[in-house]
C-alpha positions in Angstrom: 0.0 0.0 0.0 2.8 2.4 0.9 4.6 2.1 -2.4 1.4 2.4 -4.4 0.5 5.5 -2.4 3.8 7.2 -2.9 3.7 6.4 -6.6 0.2 7.8 -6.9 1.1 11.0 -5.1 4.2 11.4 -7.2 2.2 11.2 -10.5 0.9 14.8 -10.4 2.0 17.3 -7.8 -1.3 19.2 -8.0 -3.5 16.1 -8.0 -5.6 17.4 -10.8 -7.5 14.5 -12.3 -6.1 12.2 -9.7 -8.6 11.8 -6.8 -6.7 8.9 -5.3 -3.6 11.0 -4.7 -5.8 13.7 -3.1 -7.4 11.2 -0.8 -4.1 9.7 0.2 -2.6 13.1 0.9 -5.6 14.1 3.0 -5.7 10.8 5.0 -2.0 10.6 5.5 -1.8 14.3 6.4 1.0 15.0 3.9 1.9 18.6 3.6 2.6 20.3 0.3 6.3 20.4 1.3 6.3 16.6 1.9 4.5 16.1 -1.5 7.2 18.1 -3.3 9.8 16.1 -1.6 8.2 12.9 -2.8 8.2 14.2 -6.3 11.8 15.3 -6.1 12.9 11.8 -4.8 10.9 10.1 -7.5 12.8 12.1 -10.2 16.1 11.2 -8.6 15.2 7.5 -8.4 14.1 7.6 -12.1 17.5 9.2 -13.0 19.4 6.6 -11.0 17.4 3.8 -12.7 18.2 5.2 -16.1 21.9 5.4 -15.2 21.8 1.8 -13.9 20.2 0.6 -17.2 22.9 2.4 -19.2 25.6 0.8 -17.0 24.1 -2.6 -17.5 24.1 -2.1 -21.3 27.7 -0.9 -21.3 28.7 -3.9 -19.2 27.0 -6.2 -21.6 28.9 -4.6 -24.5 32.2 -4.8 -22.6 31.6 -8.5 -21.9 30.9 -9.2 -25.6 34.1 -7.3 -26.6 36.2 -9.1 -24.0 34.9 -12.5 -25.1 35.6 -11.6 -28.8 39.1 -10.4 -27.9 39.8 -13.5 -25.9 38.7 -15.7 -28.8 41.0 -13.8 -31.2 43.8 -14.2 -28.7 43.1 -17.9 -28.3 43.2 -18.4 -32.1 46.4 -16.5 -32.4 48.0 -18.5 -29.6 46.9 -21.8 -31.2 48.6 -20.7 -34.5 51.8 -20.0 -32.6 52.1 -23.5 -31.2 
């Protein structure tokens, strides 16, 4: 419930067209300052998630490159023997 509530509140800071976020803010006594903080943290988390996805992609490319270079090295070493 908490994650869903925080996600809902972070969707639209003004809660226009989002009655669930308004209800949650009212029932949980969330101040406008707290609401802004939730939105700010949500953006930071989204940025971190994007960075992690980029890193995973780069690591995958690095792994493929290393495997290819190891295969080339192995072939060259077998020709030397």
